[in-house]
C-alpha positions as CSV (number, residue, x, y, z in Angstrom):
1,M,-15.9,45.1,22.9
2,R,-13.9,43.1,20.2
3,S,-14.9,39.5,20.2
4,T,-11.8,37.1,20.3
5,V,-11.5,34.6,17.3
6,I,-10.4,30.9,19.9
7,P,-7.9,29.1,17.3
8,S,-9.3,25.7,16.4
9,F,-7.5,22.5,16.3
10,A,-6.5,22.6,12.5
11,D,-5.0,25.8,13.2
12,Q,-3.0,25.0,15.9
13,C,-1.8,22.1,13.4
14,G,-1.1,25.3,10.8
15,I,-3.3,23.3,8.2
16,N,-6.2,25.2,7.7
17,T,-5.6,26.9,4.7
18,Q,-8.4,29.1,2.7
19,A,-8.0,26.2,0.0
20,R,-8.6,24.0,3.1
21,Q,-11.1,25.7,4.6
22,A,-13.2,25.7,0.6
23,E,-12.9,21.9,0.5
24,V,-14.5,21.4,4.1
25,Q,-17.3,23.6,3.1
26,R,-17.9,21.7,-0.5
27,V,-18.0,18.7,1.8
28,L,-20.3,19.8,4.8
29,A,-22.2,20.7,2.0
30,L,-22.6,17.8,-0.1
31,A,-23.3,15.7,2.9
32,Q,-25.6,17.4,3.8
33,A,-27.2,17.7,0.3
34,S,-27.1,13.7,0.2
35,G,-28.7,12.7,3.2
36,L,-25.7,11.3,5.0
37,A,-26.4,9.7,8.7
38,W,-22.7,9.2,9.5
39,I,-19.2,9.6,8.2
40,R,-16.4,6.9,8.7
41,L,-13.3,8.6,9.8
42,V,-10.7,6.0,8.9
43,W,-6.7,6.1,9.9
44,C,-4.3,3.7,7.5
45,D,-2.2,1.9,10.3
46,V,1.6,0.9,10.0
47,H,-0.2,-2.1,8.1
48,G,-1.6,-0.7,5.8
49,S,-5.4,-1.6,7.2
50,L,-8.1,1.4,7.8
51,R,-9.2,1.9,10.9
52,G,-11.4,4.8,12.7
53,K,-14.6,5.8,14.1
54,T,-17.8,6.7,12.7
55,W,-19.3,10.2,13.9
56,V,-22.6,11.6,13.1
57,T,-22.8,14.0,10.0
58,S,-23.9,16.9,12.0
59,E,-20.4,16.9,14.4
60,L,-18.5,16.6,11.4
61,A,-17.9,20.2,11.4
62,T,-16.2,19.9,14.9
63,A,-14.3,16.7,13.2
64,F,-12.8,19.2,10.5
65,A,-11.6,21.7,13.0
66,Q,-11.1,20.2,16.5
67,G,-10.3,16.8,15.3
68,M,-11.0,13.6,16.7
69,G,-9.1,11.6,19.7
70,M,-7.7,8.3,19.1
71,V,-5.9,5.8,21.1
72,S,-2.4,6.2,20.5
73,T,-2.0,2.4,21.1
74,L,-3.3,2.3,17.6
75,M,0.0,2.9,15.9
76,L,1.3,0.5,18.0
77,K,-0.3,-3.2,17.3
78,D,1.4,-5.8,15.0
79,T,-0.5,-7.8,13.1
80,S,-2.5,-9.7,15.8
81,D,-3.5,-6.2,17.1
82,R,-1.4,-6.8,20.6
83,T,0.4,-3.9,21.6
84,V,4.2,-3.8,21.0
85,Y,5.3,-1.2,22.8
86,K,4.6,-1.4,26.7
87,V,2.9,2.2,26.9
88,F,2.6,1.9,31.0
89,E,5.7,1.9,31.7
90,A,8.0,4.4,32.5
91,D,10.9,4.4,29.8
92,V,8.3,4.3,27.2
93,K,8.7,8.1,27.3
94,H,12.1,8.2,26.3
95,E,11.6,5.3,23.7
96,L,8.3,6.8,22.0
97,P,7.6,10.0,23.4
98,G,4.0,11.1,23.1
99,F,2.6,7.3,23.8
100,E,3.0,6.9,27.2
101,G,-0.3,5.8,29.1
102,A,-2.0,4.6,26.2
103,S,-2.9,8.3,25.8
104,N,-4.8,10.5,23.1
105,V,-3.1,11.2,19.3
106,M,-5.9,13.4,17.4
107,L,-7.3,12.4,13.6
108,L,-7.9,15.4,11.8
109,P,-9.9,14.6,8.4
110,D,-8.7,15.6,4.2
111,P,-11.4,17.0,3.1
112,S,-10.1,15.9,-0.3
113,T,-10.4,12.2,0.0
114,F,-13.9,12.0,1.1
115,K,-16.6,9.5,-0.4
116,I,-19.7,8.3,-0.5
117,L,-19.7,4.6,0.0
118,P,-22.0,2.7,-2.8
119,W,-22.7,-0.2,-0.4
120,A,-23.5,0.9,2.8
121,E,-26.9,3.3,3.3
122,K,-26.0,6.8,3.9
123,T,-22.4,6.8,5.0
124,G,-19.4,9.5,3.9
125,W,-16.1,8.2,4.7
126,L,-12.9,10.4,5.0
127,M,-9.4,9.8,5.4
128,C,-7.7,11.3,8.2
129,Q,-4.0,11.6,9.3
130,P,-2.7,11.4,13.6
131,W,-1.1,14.6,15.5
132,F,0.0,15.0,18.8
133,P,-2.3,17.0,20.9
134,N,0.0,19.8,20.9
135,G,-0.1,20.0,17.1
136,Q,2.9,18.4,16.7
137,V,3.3,15.8,13.3
138,V,3.5,12.0,14.0
139,T,5.9,10.9,12.4
140,Y,5.1,7.2,12.8
141,D,2.3,7.7,10.4
142,S,2.9,6.2,6.8
143,R,1.2,8.5,4.7
144,R,2.8,11.1,6.4
145,I,6.2,9.2,5.4
146,L,4.7,9.2,1.7
147,Q,4.4,12.8,2.2
148,T,7.6,13.9,3.1
149,A,9.2,11.7,-0.2
150,L,7.1,13.7,-2.5
151,E,8.1,17.1,-1.3
152,K,11.7,16.2,-1.7
153,L,10.7,15.0,-5.3
154,A,9.0,18.2,-5.6
155,T,11.7,20.1,-4.5
156,K,13.5,19.3,-8.0
157,G,10.1,20.0,-9.9
158,W,8.9,16.6,-10.1
159,G,6.1,14.3,-9.3
160,M,5.8,10.0,-9.4
161,R,3.1,8.5,-11.4
162,C,1.7,4.8,-10.3
163,G,-0.3,2.3,-11.8
164,L,-1.7,-0.5,-9.9
165,E,-1.7,-3.8,-10.8
166,V,-3.5,-6.0,-8.1
167,E,-3.7,-10.1,-8.0
168,F,-5.9,-10.9,-4.8
169,H,-8.4,-14.1,-4.0
170,I,-11.8,-13.9,-3.8
171,Y,-14.0,-17.1,-2.3
172,K,-17.1,-17.7,-1.5
173,L,-18.2,-18.2,2.3
174,K,-20.0,-21.4,3.2
175,D,-21.8,-20.1,6.0
176,A,-21.7,-15.9,5.9
177,E,-23.7,-15.7,9.0
178,H,-23.3,-19.3,11.2
179,G,-19.9,-20.0,10.3
180,D,-16.4,-20.5,12.6
181,D,-15.3,-16.9,12.7
182,A,-18.9,-15.9,14.1
183,D,-19.1,-18.6,16.7
184,P,-18.7,-17.1,20.1
185,A,-17.6,-20.3,21.3
186,Q,-14.8,-20.2,18.7
187,A,-13.9,-17.1,19.5
188,A,-9.8,-16.2,20.1
189,W,-7.5,-14.0,19.8
190,P,-7.0,-13.9,16.4
191,G,-10.2,-15.6,16.0
192,P,-10.5,-18.3,13.2
193,A,-10.9,-18.2,9.5
194,P,-13.9,-18.3,7.7
195,E,-15.1,-21.8,5.6
196,V,-14.7,-21.1,1.7
197,S,-15.3,-22.7,-1.6
198,M,-14.1,-21.0,-4.6
199,I,-15.8,-19.2,-7.4
200,H,-13.1,-20.5,-10.0
201,P,-10.8,-23.9,-10.4
202,G,-8.0,-22.0,-11.6
203,Y,-4.9,-23.1,-13.6
204,N,-6.6,-21.8,-16.5
205,L,-5.3,-18.2,-17.1
206,L,-7.9,-15.8,-19.2
207,N,-10.2,-18.6,-19.4
208,E,-13.4,-17.2,-20.3
209,L,-15.3,-19.7,-18.9
210,W,-13.8,-19.1,-15.6
211,F,-14.1,-14.7,-15.6
212,D,-18.2,-16.4,-16.4
213,R,-17.5,-18.8,-13.0
214,A,-16.2,-15.8,-11.1
215,E,-18.8,-13.1,-12.7
216,P,-21.3,-12.6,-9.8
217,A,-18.6,-11.3,-7.6
218,L,-16.2,-9.2,-10.1
219,R,-19.6,-7.5,-10.8
220,I,-19.8,-6.5,-7.3
221,V,-15.6,-5.4,-7.4
222,K,-16.5,-3.4,-10.6
223,Q,-19.4,-1.7,-9.6
224,T,-18.1,-0.7,-6.1
225,A,-14.6,0.4,-7.9
226,Q,-16.2,2.9,-10.1
227,D,-19.0,4.0,-7.4
228,L,-16.4,5.4,-5.8
229,G,-14.4,6.9,-8.6
230,L,-11.1,4.7,-8.6
231,P,-9.5,4.5,-11.8
232,L,-10.3,0.7,-12.5
233,L,-9.2,-0.4,-15.9
234,S,-9.6,-3.9,-16.0
235,L,-10.4,-7.1,-14.0
236,E,-8.9,-10.6,-15.0
237,I,-8.9,-14.6,-14.0
238,E,-5.5,-15.5,-12.6
239,L,-3.8,-18.7,-13.1
240,G,-5.0,-19.8,-9.6
241,P,-7.6,-21.2,-8.1
242,S,-10.0,-18.7,-7.3
243,Q,-7.4,-15.8,-8.2
244,V,-8.2,-12.9,-10.0
245,E,-6.2,-9.7,-10.4
246,A,-7.2,-5.8,-10.9
247,V,-5.5,-3.5,-13.0
248,F,-5.7,0.8,-12.5
249,K,-4.9,3.3,-14.8
250,A,-2.1,5.9,-13.5
251,T,-2.4,8.6,-11.3
252,D,-0.5,10.6,-8.9
253,A,1.2,8.5,-6.4
254,M,-0.6,9.4,-3.5
255,T,-3.9,9.1,-4.9
256,A,-2.8,5.8,-6.5
257,A,-1.9,5.1,-2.4
258,D,-4.8,6.7,-1.4
259,N,-6.8,4.3,-3.5
260,M,-5.1,1.3,-2.4
261,V,-6.3,1.5,0.4
262,L,-9.4,1.8,0.1
263,F,-9.9,-0.5,-2.7
264,R,-8.7,-3.1,-0.9
265,S,-11.0,-2.1,2.1
266,A,-14.1,-1.7,-0.2
267,I,-14.4,-4.7,-1.9
268,K,-13.7,-6.9,1.4
269,Q,-16.6,-5.1,3.0
270,A,-19.3,-5.0,-0.2
271,L,-18.2,-8.6,-1.1
272,R,-18.8,-10.2,2.1
273,R,-22.5,-8.4,1.7
274,A,-22.8,-10.4,-0.8
275,G,-21.6,-13.4,1.1
276,Y,-17.7,-13.8,-0.5
277,H,-14.6,-13.6,1.5
278,A,-12.1,-11.4,-0.9
279,T,-8.0,-11.5,0.7
280,F,-5.2,-9.8,0.0
281,M,-2.8,-12.7,1.8
282,C,-0.5,-13.4,-1.0
283,R,-0.7,-17.3,-0.5
284,P,-3.5,-18.3,1.1
285,P,-3.9,-21.0,3.2
286,F,-4.6,-24.3,1.5
287,E,-2.3,-26.7,-0.8
288,N,-3.2,-25.6,-4.0
289,I,-2.5,-22.1,-4.6
290,M,-0.9,-19.5,-6.6
291,S,0.9,-16.5,-4.9
292,S,-0.4,-13.0,-5.5
293,G,1.6,-9.9,-6.3
294,W,1.5,-6.2,-6.6
295,H,3.4,-5.0,-9.1
296,L,3.9,-1.1,-9.1
297,H,4.0,0.3,-12.5
298,Q,6.1,4.1,-11.6
299,S,7.2,6.8,-13.2
300,L,8.8,10.3,-12.7
301,Y,6.9,13.5,-14.5
302,D,7.6,17.3,-14.3
303,L,5.0,18.9,-12.3
304,Q,5.1,21.8,-14.7
305,T,4.7,20.2,-18.4
306,G,4.0,16.4,-17.6
307,Q,6.2,15.0,-19.2
308,N,6.5,11.6,-18.2
309,L,11.2,12.0,-17.4
310,F,12.0,8.3,-18.4
311,A,10.5,7.8,-21.4
312,R,12.9,8.3,-24.6
313,T,10.7,10.6,-27.3
314,T,12.5,13.0,-28.8
315,A,14.6,12.4,-32.1
316,Q,17.5,12.6,-31.0
317,D,17.0,10.3,-27.5
318,I,15.9,7.9,-30.0
319,Q,18.8,8.1,-32.0
320,E,21.0,7.7,-29.0
321,A,19.2,5.0,-27.9
322,Q,19.7,3.1,-31.1
323,S,23.6,3.2,-30.7
324,L,23.3,1.3,-27.4
325,R,22.6,-2.4,-27.2
326,A,19.2,-3.3,-26.1
327,D,19.9,-4.7,-22.7
328,D,21.5,-1.2,-21.6
329,A,19.4,0.7,-19.5
330,C,19.8,3.6,-21.1
331,H,18.8,2.5,-24.3
332,A,14.9,2.2,-23.1
333,L,15.0,4.9,-20.4
334,S,16.2,8.5,-20.1
335,K,19.1,9.3,-18.2
336,I,17.1,10.1,-15.1
337,G,15.1,6.9,-15.6
338,A,18.3,4.6,-15.7
339,T,19.8,6.0,-12.4
340,Y,16.7,5.6,-10.9
341,L,16.5,2.2,-11.8
342,A,20.0,1.4,-10.6
343,G,19.1,3.2,-7.1
344,L,15.9,0.8,-6.7
345,L,18.6,-2.2,-7.5
346,A,21.1,-0.6,-5.2
347,H,18.4,-0.5,-2.7
348,G,16.4,-3.9,-3.5
349,Q,17.7,-5.8,-0.2
350,G,16.8,-2.3,2.0
351,M,13.2,-2.0,0.5
352,T,11.7,-5.7,0.7
353,S,10.3,-5.4,4.0
354,L,8.6,-2.2,2.9
355,C,7.1,-4.0,-0.2
356,T,6.7,-7.8,0.9
357,T,5.6,-6.8,4.8
358,T,4.2,-10.3,6.5
359,V,5.9,-13.2,6.9
360,N,3.7,-14.9,4.7
361,G,4.7,-13.1,1.4
362,F,8.1,-14.4,1.7
363,G,6.8,-17.5,0.6
364,R,6.5,-16.2,-3.1
365,F,10.0,-15.4,-4.0
366,K,10.6,-19.0,-5.9
367,P,12.1,-19.2,-9.3
368,N,10.0,-19.5,-12.6
369,A,7.0,-18.3,-10.7
370,L,6.3,-15.3,-12.4
371,A,7.7,-13.2,-9.2
372,P,11.1,-12.4,-8.8
373,Q,14.3,-14.1,-6.6
374,S,16.9,-12.1,-7.1
375,I,17.8,-8.1,-7.4
376,L,17.8,-7.8,-11.2
377,W,16.2,-5.9,-13.7
378,G,15.2,-7.3,-17.3
379,R,13.4,-5.6,-20.5
380,D,9.8,-6.9,-20.3
381,N,10.3,-10.0,-18.6
382,R,8.7,-11.1,-15.7
383,G,11.1,-12.8,-13.8
384,A,13.0,-10.3,-12.8
385,M,12.5,-7.6,-9.7
386,L,12.3,-4.8,-12.2
387,R,10.7,-4.8,-15.5
388,V,11.3,-2.1,-17.6
389,V,8.3,-1.5,-19.9
390,G,8.3,0.5,-23.4
391,G,11.5,1.8,-24.9
392,P,12.7,4.8,-27.5
393,G,9.7,6.6,-28.9
394,D,6.9,5.3,-26.4
395,A,5.6,8.1,-23.8
396,G,4.6,5.3,-21.4
397,T,7.8,4.4,-20.7
398,R,8.0,3.0,-17.4
399,I,9.7,0.7,-14.6
400,E,7.3,-2.0,-12.9
401,N,8.6,-2.9,-9.6
402,R,6.9,-7.2,-9.3
403,M,8.5,-7.0,-5.5
404,G,5.2,-6.4,-3.6
405,E,2.8,-7.9,-2.3
406,P,-0.8,-6.9,-1.9
407,A,-1.1,-6.6,1.7
408,A,1.8,-4.1,1.0
409,N,1.0,-0.3,2.9
410,P,1.0,1.4,-0.4
411,Y,2.3,4.8,1.4
412,L,5.8,3.1,2.6
413,Y,6.2,0.8,-0.5
414,M,6.1,3.6,-2.7
415,A,8.1,6.1,-0.3
416,S,10.9,3.3,-0.9
417,Q,10.6,3.8,-4.2
418,I,11.1,7.4,-4.6
419,L,14.2,7.4,-1.7
420,A,16.1,4.3,-3.3
421,G,15.6,6.2,-6.8
422,L,16.4,9.3,-5.9
423,D,19.5,8.3,-4.4
424,G,20.6,6.8,-7.8
425,I,19.7,9.9,-9.6
426,E,21.6,12.3,-7.1
427,N,24.7,10.2,-7.3
428,D,24.6,8.7,-11.0
429,L,24.8,5.0,-10.4
430,T,24.9,2.8,-12.9
431,A,22.6,-0.2,-13.6
432,P,24.2,-3.3,-14.7
433,F,23.4,-4.8,-18.3
434,A,19.4,-6.3,-18.6
435,T,19.2,-9.8,-17.5
436,E,17.7,-13.0,-19.6
437,A,18.4,-15.5,-16.7
438,P,16.3,-13.8,-13.4
439,Y,16.7,-17.1,-11.7
440,A,20.4,-17.5,-12.3
441,E,22.0,-19.2,-8.8
442,S,25.0,-16.3,-9.4
443,A,22.4,-13.1,-8.5
444,E,21.7,-11.4,-5.7
445,R,19.0,-12.9,-3.8
446,L,16.3,-10.9,-1.8
447,P,15.8,-11.7,1.7
448,L,14.4,-14.8,2.4
449,T,11.9,-14.1,5.4
450,L,10.9,-10.8,6.5
451,G,13.4,-10.8,9.7
452,D,16.1,-10.9,7.5
453,A,14.6,-8.0,5.4
454,L,14.3,-6.3,8.6
455,A,17.8,-6.5,9.1
456,R,18.7,-5.1,5.6
457,L,16.4,-1.7,6.0
458,G,18.7,-1.0,8.8
459,D,21.4,-1.6,7.1
460,D,20.6,0.4,4.4
461,P,21.4,4.5,5.4
462,I,19.9,6.2,2.8
463,L,16.9,4.6,3.5
464,S,16.8,4.7,7.5
465,A,18.2,8.4,6.9
466,G,15.1,9.3,4.3
467,L,12.4,7.3,6.5
468,G,13.9,8.5,9.1
469,A,15.8,6.1,11.5
470,D,13.5,6.7,14.7
471,F,10.2,5.6,12.5
472,V,12.8,2.8,11.1
473,R,13.5,1.1,14.6
474,Y,9.8,1.8,15.0
475,Y,8.9,-0.5,12.0
476,Q,11.2,-3.0,12.8
477,R,10.1,-3.5,16.5
478,I,6.5,-4.0,15.6
479,K,7.0,-6.1,11.9
480,Q,9.6,-8.2,14.1
481,S,6.6,-8.8,16.8
482,E,5.2,-10.7,13.7
483,Q,8.1,-12.6,13.0
484,T,8.9,-14.1,16.5
485,R,5.4,-14.8,17.0
486,F,5.6,-16.9,13.7
487,N,8.8,-18.8,14.4
488,D,6.9,-19.9,17.9
489,A,3.8,-21.1,16.4
490,E,3.5,-25.0,16.6
491,D,1.2,-24.8,14.1
492,K,2.5,-21.9,11.3
493,V,-0.5,-22.8,9.1
494,E,-3.2,-22.2,11.3
495,F,-1.2,-19.1,12.6
496,Q,-1.4,-17.5,9.3
497,R,-4.8,-18.6,8.4
498,R,-5.8,-16.3,11.5
499,E,-3.5,-14.2,11.4
500,Y,-4.1,-13.4,7.5
501,F,-6.5,-15.2,5.8
502,S,-9.4,-14.2,8.3
503,R,-8.1,-10.1,8.2
504,I,-6.2,-9.4,5.1
């Protein structure tokens, strides 16, 4: 009698290719050889935070084949962890099919993302993506949003390369074991923030003495990042008190996005074990601080040759550039790069809520603060929203978007760039001349609040079509809950202390 092979859930989802099976076997062998006791199976939520379950290693093969159930309401939470949609009411099946009754979605691990965590004993780590139990994709998954955007680029034979500059704050915990956030008598939803002191006093940019004071914490950051295989380039003392910056070498966009969510989560965990509190909140809840930004360096490249499609490096390119004004986008950038730049500018308001994603982050858009205020670009100008780095003859020429905050979901941040830039390329948009006065009163301003930015996203037909109208409505509703609760909060500083400082 011929035996019947029952298809796995991975087969049902159409992803169980020979290449994936080979990767799965590699990971299973490595997990066994490394003596791992358990594996963290994690997923990135819409806010850019990692959630998941921890499985014993002996069951990892089952997770790869059959997936892991996860309550679907985890996809419907605001930043306080409250479920925004009413999943136990009948109408939700029409508004959000597949989520009624707090039903399960299934997580399937991506074997290419496997890591061994350096700070947690005998522990592995895998990024997962959600699927409905019938094998259909969950289109609200932010990682899938970036995958879809990259597929659009790939149809042209192009990929996206990204470099990360991430500012954040590190504090010393005053009482790691018995502080307010560990006091059961003060437990709340969300709970109190930890009490902290600074690791350097700030206002002395790149000062070596301040670096030495911060070195014990930064040594943990460095070692953790390197042990995870992240392409860390440098760690620096930023201007603000207790503020630092991590700079990473450029990689392909999906790798960069995965690295960003892993870096944030890993650094917070490794530092916490050593008595520190790291936060990627843009503006910590103290009087004298400096805002943190996430500067996204980006370029397109040819998938076949690896050539930077933004750079002007041939003799003809350089000669043409020399005939143009230095503030013309086509002086520094190729035609593809210049039209991509114009697309980013054209959709600046629409993309803001995908780059700056918390109520807190909008406090950064102030004049003369090394942060953008208006939708402008400049040649090596750190006050403009978009900074063009490089020029004729420079193979590393790129566009730096300076509007992002370090708490942003990297998949949505990068996807928004691709969708906006492609519109500029496909419609041959023209950028204005570069600004020399990025804080001029006459320039078009960025949205002033998260609520305003969410409305601008809904008004942008290109971004709405690229992200999917259903996703945009879903994103607006979840993030508007955050804005509404902030508006209603009596103590807005305490709201941000609990909602962001203790969690992000």
